[in-house]
N, CA, C and O atoms as a Maestro MAE file, in Angstrom:
{
 s_m_m2io_version
 :::
 2.0.0
}

f_m_ct {
 s_m_title
 :::
 protein
 m_atom[280] {
  # First column is atom index #
  i_m_mmod_type
  r_m_x_coord
  r_m_y_coord
  r_m_z_coord
  i_m_residue_number
  s_m_chain_name
  s_m_pdb_residue_name
  s_m_pdb_atom_name
  i_m_atomic_number
  :::
  1 25 -135.494 50.294 134.804 1 A "MET " " N  " 7
  2 3 -136.736 50.487 134.114 1 A "MET " " CA " 6
  3 2 -136.624 50.124 132.633 1 A "MET " " C  " 6
  4 15 -137.522 49.455 132.122 1 A "MET " " O  " 8
  5 25 -135.575 50.525 131.919 2 A "PRO " " N  " 7
  6 3 -135.474 50.122 130.515 2 A "PRO " " CA " 6
  7 2 -135.352 48.611 130.345 2 A "PRO " " C  " 6
  8 15 -135.876 48.052 129.382 2 A "PRO " " O  " 8
  9 25 -134.671 47.956 131.261 3 A "ALA " " N  " 7
  10 3 -134.536 46.498 131.168 3 A "ALA " " CA " 6
  11 2 -135.883 45.818 131.368 3 A "ALA " " C  " 6
  12 15 -136.181 44.829 130.698 3 A "ALA " " O  " 8
  13 25 -136.690 46.330 132.271 4 A "THR " " N  " 7
  14 3 -138.027 45.772 132.485 4 A "THR " " CA " 6
  15 2 -138.898 45.984 131.254 4 A "THR " " C  " 6
  16 15 -139.665 45.100 130.870 4 A "THR " " O  " 8
  17 25 -138.779 47.159 130.635 5 A "TYR " " N  " 7
  18 3 -139.529 47.427 129.401 5 A "TYR " " CA " 6
  19 2 -139.131 46.441 128.302 5 A "TYR " " C  " 6
  20 15 -139.989 45.886 127.616 5 A "TYR " " O  " 8
  21 25 -137.825 46.229 128.142 6 A "LEU " " N  " 7
  22 3 -137.365 45.314 127.090 6 A "LEU " " CA " 6
  23 2 -137.811 43.880 127.356 6 A "LEU " " C  " 6
  24 15 -138.193 43.168 126.428 6 A "LEU " " O  " 8
  25 25 -137.767 43.452 128.616 7 A "LEU " " N  " 7
  26 3 -138.226 42.103 128.944 7 A "LEU " " CA " 6
  27 2 -139.703 41.940 128.600 7 A "LEU " " C  " 6
  28 15 -140.091 40.929 128.013 7 A "LEU " " O  " 8
  29 25 -140.524 42.910 128.955 8 A "ALA " " N  " 7
  30 3 -141.955 42.828 128.645 8 A "ALA " " CA " 6
  31 2 -142.194 42.897 127.144 8 A "ALA " " C  " 6
  32 15 -143.077 42.214 126.625 8 A "ALA " " O  " 8
  33 25 -141.411 43.720 126.439 9 A "TRP " " N  " 7
  34 3 -141.585 43.808 124.990 9 A "TRP " " CA " 6
  35 2 -141.179 42.506 124.304 9 A "TRP " " C  " 6
  36 15 -141.858 42.049 123.385 9 A "TRP " " O  " 8
  37 25 -140.064 41.903 124.751 10 A "PHE " " N  " 7
  38 3 -139.664 40.606 124.198 10 A "PHE " " CA " 6
  39 2 -140.717 39.541 124.486 10 A "PHE " " C  " 6
  40 15 -140.968 38.672 123.651 10 A "PHE " " O  " 8
  41 25 -141.330 39.604 125.659 11 A "SER " " N  " 7
  42 3 -142.299 38.575 126.051 11 A "SER " " CA " 6
  43 2 -143.603 38.687 125.288 11 A "SER " " C  " 6
  44 15 -144.131 37.679 124.819 11 A "SER " " O  " 8
  45 25 -144.134 39.894 125.155 12 A "PHE " " N  " 7
  46 3 -145.476 40.060 124.606 12 A "PHE " " CA " 6
  47 2 -145.524 40.785 123.271 12 A "PHE " " C  " 6
  48 15 -146.585 40.841 122.648 12 A "PHE " " O  " 8
  49 25 -144.395 41.348 122.807 13 A "ARG " " N  " 7
  50 3 -144.316 42.084 121.541 13 A "ARG " " CA " 6
  51 2 -145.334 43.216 121.485 13 A "ARG " " C  " 6
  52 15 -145.978 43.434 120.458 13 A "ARG " " O  " 8
  53 25 -145.474 43.939 122.602 14 A "SER " " N  " 7
  54 3 -146.413 45.052 122.673 14 A "SER " " CA " 6
  55 2 -145.760 46.207 123.431 14 A "SER " " C  " 6
  56 15 -145.237 46.023 124.530 14 A "SER " " O  " 8
  57 25 -145.796 47.392 122.835 15 A "ARG " " N  " 7
  58 3 -145.220 48.562 123.497 15 A "ARG " " CA " 6
  59 2 -146.029 48.942 124.728 15 A "ARG " " C  " 6
  60 15 -145.460 49.353 125.739 15 A "ARG " " O  " 8
  61 25 -147.348 48.810 124.654 16 A "LEU " " N  " 7
  62 3 -148.213 49.174 125.767 16 A "LEU " " CA " 6
  63 2 -147.917 48.318 126.991 16 A "LEU " " C  " 6
  64 15 -147.812 48.837 128.103 16 A "LEU " " O  " 8
  65 25 -147.784 47.029 126.796 17 A "ILE " " N  " 7
  66 3 -147.480 46.142 127.915 17 A "ILE " " CA " 6
  67 2 -146.088 46.435 128.453 17 A "ILE " " C  " 6
  68 15 -145.862 46.353 129.660 17 A "ILE " " O  " 8
  69 25 -145.157 46.772 127.579 18 A "GLY " " N  " 7
  70 3 -143.824 47.147 128.038 18 A "GLY " " CA " 6
  71 2 -143.849 48.374 128.928 18 A "GLY " " C  " 6
  72 15 -143.192 48.411 129.968 18 A "GLY " " O  " 8
  73 25 -144.605 49.375 128.519 19 A "VAL " " N  " 7
  74 3 -144.704 50.600 129.317 19 A "VAL " " CA " 6
  75 2 -145.411 50.325 130.635 19 A "VAL " " C  " 6
  76 15 -145.006 50.846 131.674 19 A "VAL " " O  " 8
  77 25 -146.465 49.511 130.607 20 A "LEU " " N  " 7
  78 3 -147.186 49.195 131.840 20 A "LEU " " CA " 6
  79 2 -146.309 48.422 132.823 20 A "LEU " " C  " 6
  80 15 -146.335 48.697 134.023 20 A "LEU " " O  " 8
  81 25 -145.542 47.470 132.331 21 A "CYS " " N  " 7
  82 3 -144.656 46.710 133.209 21 A "CYS " " CA " 6
  83 2 -143.555 47.589 133.792 21 A "CYS " " C  " 6
  84 15 -143.215 47.465 134.969 21 A "CYS " " O  " 8
  85 25 -143.006 48.465 132.983 22 A "ALA " " N  " 7
  86 3 -141.978 49.385 133.486 22 A "ALA " " CA " 6
  87 2 -142.575 50.330 134.525 22 A "ALA " " C  " 6
  88 15 -141.933 50.620 135.535 22 A "ALA " " O  " 8
  89 25 -143.787 50.809 134.290 23 A "ALA " " N  " 7
  90 3 -144.439 51.698 135.261 23 A "ALA " " CA " 6
  91 2 -144.730 50.963 136.567 23 A "ALA " " C  " 6
  92 15 -144.567 51.526 137.649 23 A "ALA " " O  " 8
  93 25 -145.156 49.718 136.466 24 A "LEU " " N  " 7
  94 3 -145.401 48.940 137.691 24 A "LEU " " CA " 6
  95 2 -144.114 48.686 138.458 24 A "LEU " " C  " 6
  96 15 -144.119 48.681 139.689 24 A "LEU " " O  " 8
  97 25 -143.023 48.478 137.757 25 A "MET " " N  " 7
  98 3 -141.739 48.288 138.431 25 A "MET " " CA " 6
  99 2 -141.298 49.569 139.135 25 A "MET " " C  " 6
  100 15 -140.708 49.513 140.214 25 A "MET " " O  " 8
  101 25 -141.583 50.722 138.529 26 A "VAL " " N  " 7
  102 3 -141.169 51.995 139.111 26 A "VAL " " CA " 6
  103 2 -141.943 52.295 140.394 26 A "VAL " " C  " 6
  104 15 -141.360 52.794 141.356 26 A "VAL " " O  " 8
  105 25 -143.234 52.002 140.427 27 A "VAL " " N  " 7
  106 3 -144.046 52.357 141.594 27 A "VAL " " CA " 6
  107 2 -144.210 51.213 142.589 27 A "VAL " " C  " 6
  108 15 -144.846 51.391 143.628 27 A "VAL " " O  " 8
  109 25 -143.652 50.051 142.293 28 A "SER " " N  " 7
  110 3 -143.796 48.944 143.240 28 A "SER " " CA " 6
  111 2 -142.945 49.198 144.483 28 A "SER " " C  " 6
  112 15 -141.854 49.760 144.379 28 A "SER " " O  " 8
  113 25 -143.430 48.792 145.650 29 A "PRO " " N  " 7
  114 3 -142.650 49.004 146.871 29 A "PRO " " CA " 6
  115 2 -141.295 48.305 146.830 29 A "PRO " " C  " 6
  116 15 -140.315 48.832 147.356 29 A "PRO " " O  " 8
  117 25 -141.228 47.145 146.223 30 A "PHE " " N  " 7
  118 3 -139.955 46.432 146.126 30 A "PHE " " CA " 6
  119 2 -138.963 47.193 145.257 30 A "PHE " " C  " 6
  120 15 -137.785 47.293 145.599 30 A "PHE " " O  " 8
  121 25 -139.432 47.729 144.134 31 A "GLY " " N  " 7
  122 3 -138.567 48.519 143.271 31 A "GLY " " CA " 6
  123 2 -138.079 49.791 143.947 31 A "GLY " " C  " 6
  124 15 -136.920 50.176 143.791 31 A "GLY " " O  " 8
  125 25 -138.956 50.439 144.693 32 A "VAL " " N  " 7
  126 3 -138.562 51.643 145.412 32 A "VAL " " CA " 6
  127 2 -137.544 51.307 146.497 32 A "VAL " " C  " 6
  128 15 -136.576 52.042 146.696 32 A "VAL " " O  " 8
  129 25 -137.764 50.196 147.198 33 A "PHE " " N  " 7
  130 3 -136.809 49.778 148.226 33 A "PHE " " CA " 6
  131 2 -135.438 49.503 147.631 33 A "PHE " " C  " 6
  132 15 -134.423 49.942 148.172 33 A "PHE " " O  " 8
  133 25 -135.405 48.786 146.529 34 A "LEU " " N  " 7
  134 3 -134.120 48.486 145.910 34 A "LEU " " CA " 6
  135 2 -133.426 49.740 145.406 34 A "LEU " " C  " 6
  136 15 -132.199 49.833 145.449 34 A "LEU " " O  " 8
  137 25 -134.206 50.705 144.929 35 A "ALA " " N  " 7
  138 3 -133.599 51.942 144.438 35 A "ALA " " CA " 6
  139 2 -133.016 52.780 145.572 35 A "ALA " " C  " 6
  140 15 -132.033 53.492 145.370 35 A "ALA " " O  " 8
  141 25 -133.608 52.705 146.759 36 A "GLN " " N  " 7
  142 3 -133.154 53.539 147.860 36 A "GLN " " CA " 6
  143 2 -132.086 52.877 148.719 36 A "GLN " " C  " 6
  144 15 -131.112 53.525 149.102 36 A "GLN " " O  " 8
  145 25 -132.252 51.611 149.022 37 A "GLU " " N  " 7
  146 3 -131.425 50.984 150.039 37 A "GLU " " CA " 6
  147 2 -130.370 50.025 149.508 37 A "GLU " " C  " 6
  148 15 -129.272 49.947 150.060 37 A "GLU " " O  " 8
  149 25 -130.680 49.314 148.472 38 A "ALA " " N  " 7
  150 3 -129.826 48.193 148.078 38 A "ALA " " CA " 6
  151 2 -129.265 48.399 146.680 38 A "ALA " " C  " 6
  152 15 -129.614 47.665 145.756 38 A "ALA " " O  " 8
  153 25 -128.424 49.362 146.522 39 A "ARG " " N  " 7
  154 3 -127.867 49.648 145.196 39 A "ARG " " CA " 6
  155 2 -126.990 48.507 144.684 39 A "ARG " " C  " 6
  156 15 -126.821 48.352 143.475 39 A "ARG " " O  " 8
  157 25 -126.441 47.721 145.578 40 A "HIS " " N  " 7
  158 3 -125.574 46.632 145.130 40 A "HIS " " CA " 6
  159 2 -126.369 45.469 144.543 40 A "HIS " " C  " 6
  160 15 -125.771 44.543 143.996 40 A "HIS " " O  " 8
  161 25 -127.696 45.489 144.639 41 A "TYR " " N  " 7
  162 3 -128.513 44.454 144.018 41 A "TYR " " CA " 6
  163 2 -128.806 44.762 142.550 41 A "TYR " " C  " 6
  164 15 -129.386 43.927 141.857 41 A "TYR " " O  " 8
  165 25 -128.428 45.912 142.074 42 A "THR " " N  " 7
  166 3 -128.750 46.321 140.705 42 A "THR " " CA " 6
  167 2 -128.174 45.357 139.680 42 A "THR " " C  " 6
  168 15 -128.865 44.971 138.737 42 A "THR " " O  " 8
  169 25 -126.927 44.969 139.851 43 A "LEU " " N  " 7
  170 3 -126.312 44.053 138.890 43 A "LEU " " CA " 6
  171 2 -127.016 42.694 138.907 43 A "LEU " " C  " 6
  172 15 -127.228 42.096 137.853 43 A "LEU " " O  " 8
  173 25 -127.373 42.212 140.076 44 A "ALA " " N  " 7
  174 3 -128.078 40.930 140.171 44 A "ALA " " CA " 6
  175 2 -129.435 40.998 139.477 44 A "ALA " " C  " 6
  176 15 -129.819 40.064 138.774 44 A "ALA " " O  " 8
  177 25 -130.157 42.087 139.668 45 A "ILE " " N  " 7
  178 3 -131.466 42.241 139.028 45 A "ILE " " CA " 6
  179 2 -131.310 42.316 137.517 45 A "ILE " " C  " 6
  180 15 -132.093 41.712 136.783 45 A "ILE " " O  " 8
  181 25 -130.307 43.053 137.042 46 A "LEU " " N  " 7
  182 3 -130.083 43.144 135.595 46 A "LEU " " CA " 6
  183 2 -129.697 41.795 135.010 46 A "LEU " " C  " 6
  184 15 -130.109 41.472 133.896 46 A "LEU " " O  " 8
  185 25 -128.913 40.995 135.735 47 A "LEU " " N  " 7
  186 3 -128.569 39.660 135.249 47 A "LEU " " CA " 6
  187 2 -129.792 38.747 135.189 47 A "LEU " " C  " 6
  188 15 -129.926 37.955 134.256 47 A "LEU " " O  " 8
  189 25 -130.675 38.849 136.166 48 A "VAL " " N  " 7
  190 3 -131.912 38.051 136.137 48 A "VAL " " CA " 6
  191 2 -132.785 38.466 134.965 48 A "VAL " " C  " 6
  192 15 -133.330 37.612 134.265 48 A "VAL " " O  " 8
  193 25 -132.927 39.773 134.741 49 A "ILE " " N  " 7
  194 3 -133.737 40.253 133.616 49 A "ILE " " CA " 6
  195 2 -133.114 39.822 132.289 49 A "ILE " " C  " 6
  196 15 -133.833 39.434 131.369 49 A "ILE " " O  " 8
  197 25 -131.786 39.886 132.181 50 A "ALA " " N  " 7
  198 3 -131.120 39.456 130.947 50 A "ALA " " CA " 6
  199 2 -131.310 37.963 130.709 50 A "ALA " " C  " 6
  200 15 -131.530 37.542 129.574 50 A "ALA " " O  " 8
  201 25 -131.226 37.156 131.771 51 A "SER " " N  " 7
  202 3 -131.433 35.718 131.588 51 A "SER " " CA " 6
  203 2 -132.879 35.402 131.221 51 A "SER " " C  " 6
  204 15 -133.130 34.481 130.443 51 A "SER " " O  " 8
  205 25 -133.830 36.152 131.770 52 A "LEU " " N  " 7
  206 3 -135.226 35.962 131.373 52 A "LEU " " CA " 6
  207 2 -135.455 36.359 129.923 52 A "LEU " " C  " 6
  208 15 -136.242 35.723 129.222 52 A "LEU " " O  " 8
  209 25 -134.768 37.412 129.465 53 A "CYS " " N  " 7
  210 3 -134.865 37.796 128.049 53 A "CYS " " CA " 6
  211 2 -134.331 36.683 127.151 53 A "CYS " " C  " 6
  212 15 -134.938 36.360 126.131 53 A "CYS " " O  " 8
  213 25 -133.202 36.103 127.527 54 A "CYS " " N  " 7
  214 3 -132.648 34.994 126.743 54 A "CYS " " CA " 6
  215 2 -133.596 33.801 126.742 54 A "CYS " " C  " 6
  216 15 -133.761 33.135 125.720 54 A "CYS " " O  " 8
  217 25 -134.214 33.535 127.878 55 A "PHE " " N  " 7
  218 3 -135.181 32.436 127.959 55 A "PHE " " CA " 6
  219 2 -136.371 32.681 127.041 55 A "PHE " " C  " 6
  220 15 -136.798 31.779 126.321 55 A "PHE " " O  " 8
  221 25 -136.906 33.896 127.063 56 A "VAL " " N  " 7
  222 3 -138.060 34.219 126.221 56 A "VAL " " CA " 6
  223 2 -137.699 34.111 124.747 56 A "VAL " " C  " 6
  224 15 -138.482 33.590 123.952 56 A "VAL " " O  " 8
  225 25 -136.514 34.600 124.374 57 A "LEU " " N  " 7
  226 3 -136.096 34.500 122.971 57 A "LEU " " CA " 6
  227 2 -135.903 33.054 122.531 57 A "LEU " " C  " 6
  228 15 -136.228 32.707 121.396 57 A "LEU " " O  " 8
  229 25 -135.381 32.214 123.407 58 A "SER " " N  " 7
  230 3 -135.212 30.809 123.034 58 A "SER " " CA " 6
  231 2 -136.558 30.097 122.938 58 A "SER " " C  " 6
  232 15 -136.728 29.222 122.090 58 A "SER " " O  " 8
  233 25 -137.506 30.453 123.783 59 A "VAL " " N  " 7
  234 3 -138.846 29.862 123.678 59 A "VAL " " CA " 6
  235 2 -139.511 30.284 122.372 59 A "VAL " " C  " 6
  236 15 -140.152 29.467 121.710 59 A "VAL " " O  " 8
  237 25 -139.361 31.561 121.994 60 A "TRP " " N  " 7
  238 3 -139.915 32.013 120.718 60 A "TRP " " CA " 6
  239 2 -139.295 31.254 119.548 60 A "TRP " " C  " 6
  240 15 -139.994 30.886 118.603 60 A "TRP " " O  " 8
  241 25 -137.995 31.023 119.609 61 A "ALA " " N  " 7
  242 3 -137.326 30.298 118.523 61 A "ALA " " CA " 6
  243 2 -137.806 28.851 118.463 61 A "ALA " " C  " 6
  244 15 -138.025 28.315 117.377 61 A "ALA " " O  " 8
  245 25 -137.967 28.227 119.606 62 A "LEU " " N  " 7
  246 3 -138.430 26.837 119.620 62 A "LEU " " CA " 6
  247 2 -139.882 26.714 119.162 62 A "LEU " " C  " 6
  248 15 -140.254 25.720 118.539 62 A "LEU " " O  " 8
  249 25 -140.694 27.707 119.464 63 A "ARG " " N  " 7
  250 3 -142.098 27.671 119.010 63 A "ARG " " CA " 6
  251 2 -142.188 27.799 117.499 63 A "ARG " " C  " 6
  252 15 -143.129 27.295 116.885 63 A "ARG " " O  " 8
  253 25 -141.211 28.473 116.894 64 A "GLN " " N  " 7
  254 3 -141.180 28.601 115.438 64 A "GLN " " CA " 6
  255 2 -140.371 27.496 114.795 64 A "GLN " " C  " 6
  256 15 -140.090 27.546 113.598 64 A "GLN " " O  " 8
  257 25 -139.995 26.500 115.578 65 A "ARG " " N  " 7
  258 3 -139.249 25.342 115.127 65 A "ARG " " CA " 6
  259 2 -137.911 25.724 114.469 65 A "ARG " " C  " 6
  260 15 -137.521 25.176 113.438 65 A "ARG " " O  " 8
  261 25 -137.240 26.668 115.096 66 A "ALA " " N  " 7
  262 3 -135.935 27.103 114.640 66 A "ALA " " CA " 6
  263 2 -134.935 26.897 115.779 66 A "ALA " " C  " 6
  264 15 -135.316 26.861 116.949 66 A "ALA " " O  " 8
  265 25 -133.692 26.766 115.439 67 A "ALA " " N  " 7
  266 3 -132.673 26.604 116.464 67 A "ALA " " CA " 6
  267 2 -132.400 27.961 117.117 67 A "ALA " " C  " 6
  268 15 -132.262 28.968 116.421 67 A "ALA " " O  " 8
  269 25 -132.322 27.991 118.441 68 A "PRO " " N  " 7
  270 3 -132.000 29.268 119.099 68 A "PRO " " CA " 6
  271 2 -130.607 29.736 118.712 68 A "PRO " " C  " 6
  272 15 -129.659 28.951 118.712 68 A "PRO " " O  " 8
  273 25 -130.485 31.002 118.386 69 A "SER " " N  " 7
  274 3 -129.196 31.536 117.992 69 A "SER " " CA " 6
  275 2 -128.438 32.019 119.225 69 A "SER " " C  " 6
  276 15 -129.033 32.307 120.263 69 A "SER " " O  " 8
  277 25 -127.150 32.099 119.095 70 A "TRP " " N  " 7
  278 3 -126.333 32.593 120.216 70 A "TRP " " CA " 6
  279 2 -126.459 34.074 120.283 70 A "TRP " " C  " 6
  280 15 -125.857 34.707 121.151 70 A "TRP " " O  " 8
  :::
 }
 m_bond[279] {
  # First column is bond index #
  i_m_from
  i_m_to
  i_m_order
  :::
  1 1 2 1
  2 2 3 1
  3 3 4 2
  4 3 5 1
  5 5 6 1
  6 6 7 1
  7 7 8 2
  8 7 9 1
  9 9 10 1
  10 10 11 1
  11 11 12 2
  12 11 13 1
  13 13 14 1
  14 14 15 1
  15 15 16 2
  16 15 17 1
  17 17 18 1
  18 18 19 1
  19 19 20 2
  20 19 21 1
  21 21 22 1
  22 22 23 1
  23 23 24 2
  24 23 25 1
  25 25 26 1
  26 26 27 1
  27 27 28 2
  28 27 29 1
  29 29 30 1
  30 30 31 1
  31 31 32 2
  32 31 33 1
  33 33 34 1
  34 34 35 1
  35 35 36 2
  36 35 37 1
  37 37 38 1
  38 38 39 1
  39 39 40 2
  40 39 41 1
  41 41 42 1
  42 42 43 1
  43 43 44 2
  44 43 45 1
  45 45 46 1
  46 46 47 1
  47 47 48 2
  48 47 49 1
  49 49 50 1
  50 50 51 1
  51 51 52 2
  52 51 53 1
  53 53 54 1
  54 54 55 1
  55 55 56 2
  56 55 57 1
  57 57 58 1
  58 58 59 1
  59 59 60 2
  60 59 61 1
  61 61 62 1
  62 62 63 1
  63 63 64 2
  64 63 65 1
  65 65 66 1
  66 66 67 1
  67 67 68 2
  68 67 69 1
  69 69 70 1
  70 70 71 1
  71 71 72 2
  72 71 73 1
  73 73 74 1
  74 74 75 1
  75 75 76 2
  76 75 77 1
  77 77 78 1
  78 78 79 1
  79 79 80 2
  80 79 81 1
  81 81 82 1
  82 82 83 1
  83 83 84 2
  84 83 85 1
  85 85 86 1
  86 86 87 1
  87 87 88 2
  88 87 89 1
  89 89 90 1
  90 90 91 1
  91 91 92 2
  92 91 93 1
  93 93 94 1
  94 94 95 1
  95 95 96 2
  96 95 97 1
  97 97 98 1
  98 98 99 1
  99 99 100 2
  100 99 101 1
  101 101 102 1
  102 102 103 1
  103 103 104 2
  104 103 105 1
  105 105 106 1
  106 106 107 1
  107 107 108 2
  108 107 109 1
  109 109 110 1
  110 110 111 1
  111 111 112 2
  112 111 113 1
  113 113 114 1
  114 114 115 1
  115 115 116 2
  116 115 117 1
  117 117 118 1
  118 118 119 1
  119 119 120 2
  120 119 121 1
  121 121 122 1
  122 122 123 1
  123 123 124 2
  124 123 125 1
  125 125 126 1
  126 126 127 1
  127 127 128 2
  128 127 129 1
  129 129 130 1
  130 130 131 1
  131 131 132 2
  132 131 133 1
  133 133 134 1
  134 134 135 1
  135 135 136 2
  136 135 137 1
  137 137 138 1
  138 138 139 1
  139 139 140 2
  140 139 141 1
  141 141 142 1
  142 142 143 1
  143 143 144 2
  144 143 145 1
  145 145 146 1
  146 146 147 1
  147 147 148 2
  148 147 149 1
  149 149 150 1
  150 150 151 1
  151 151 152 2
  152 151 153 1
  153 153 154 1
  154 154 155 1
  155 155 156 2
  156 155 157 1
  157 157 158 1
  158 158 159 1
  159 159 160 2
  160 159 161 1
  161 161 162 1
  162 162 163 1
  163 163 164 2
  164 163 165 1
  165 165 166 1
  166 166 167 1
  167 167 168 2
  168 167 169 1
  169 169 170 1
  170 170 171 1
  171 171 172 2
  172 171 173 1
  173 173 174 1
  174 174 175 1
  175 175 176 2
  176 175 177 1
  177 177 178 1
  178 178 179 1
  179 179 180 2
  180 179 181 1
  181 181 182 1
  182 182 183 1
  183 183 184 2
  184 183 185 1
  185 185 186 1
  186 186 187 1
  187 187 188 2
  188 187 189 1
  189 189 190 1
  190 190 191 1
  191 191 192 2
  192 191 193 1
  193 193 194 1
  194 194 195 1
  195 195 196 2
  196 195 197 1
  197 197 198 1
  198 198 199 1
  199 199 200 2
  200 199 201 1
  201 201 202 1
  202 202 203 1
  203 203 204 2
  204 203 205 1
  205 205 206 1
  206 206 207 1
  207 207 208 2
  208 207 209 1
  209 209 210 1
  210 210 211 1
  211 211 212 2
  212 211 213 1
  213 213 214 1
  214 214 215 1
  215 215 216 2
  216 215 217 1
  217 217 218 1
  218 218 219 1
  219 219 220 2
  220 219 221 1
  221 221 222 1
  222 222 223 1
  223 223 224 2
  224 223 225 1
  225 225 226 1
  226 226 227 1
  227 227 228 2
  228 227 229 1
  229 229 230 1
  230 230 231 1
  231 231 232 2
  232 231 233 1
  233 233 234 1
  234 234 235 1
  235 235 236 2
  236 235 237 1
  237 237 238 1
  238 238 239 1
  239 239 240 2
  240 239 241 1
  241 241 242 1
  242 242 243 1
  243 243 244 2
  244 243 245 1
  245 245 246 1
  246 246 247 1
  247 247 248 2
  248 247 249 1
  249 249 250 1
  250 250 251 1
  251 251 252 2
  252 251 253 1
  253 253 254 1
  254 254 255 1
  255 255 256 2
  256 255 257 1
  257 257 258 1
  258 258 259 1
  259 259 260 2
  260 259 261 1
  261 261 262 1
  262 262 263 1
  263 263 264 2
  264 263 265 1
  265 265 266 1
  266 266 267 1
  267 267 268 2
  268 267 269 1
  269 269 270 1
  270 270 271 1
  271 271 272 2
  272 271 273 1
  273 273 274 1
  274 274 275 1
  275 275 276 2
  276 275 277 1
  277 277 278 1
  278 278 279 1
  279 279 280 2
  :::
 }
}
């Protein structure tokens, strides 16, 4: 849930949208299924969310005509 909040906050720069996205992830059937049955998918989901965060940050940097930082 915190990773989903951070991804939404990085994407839209809004706390409200971050909270809404995290809440939707918590009550979604897919999120509930992963929390109950497939605990070994947690690392894969966190890696996907982290890569999406890096993608969003690099897009923001390119839109401001700056080089993406490491």
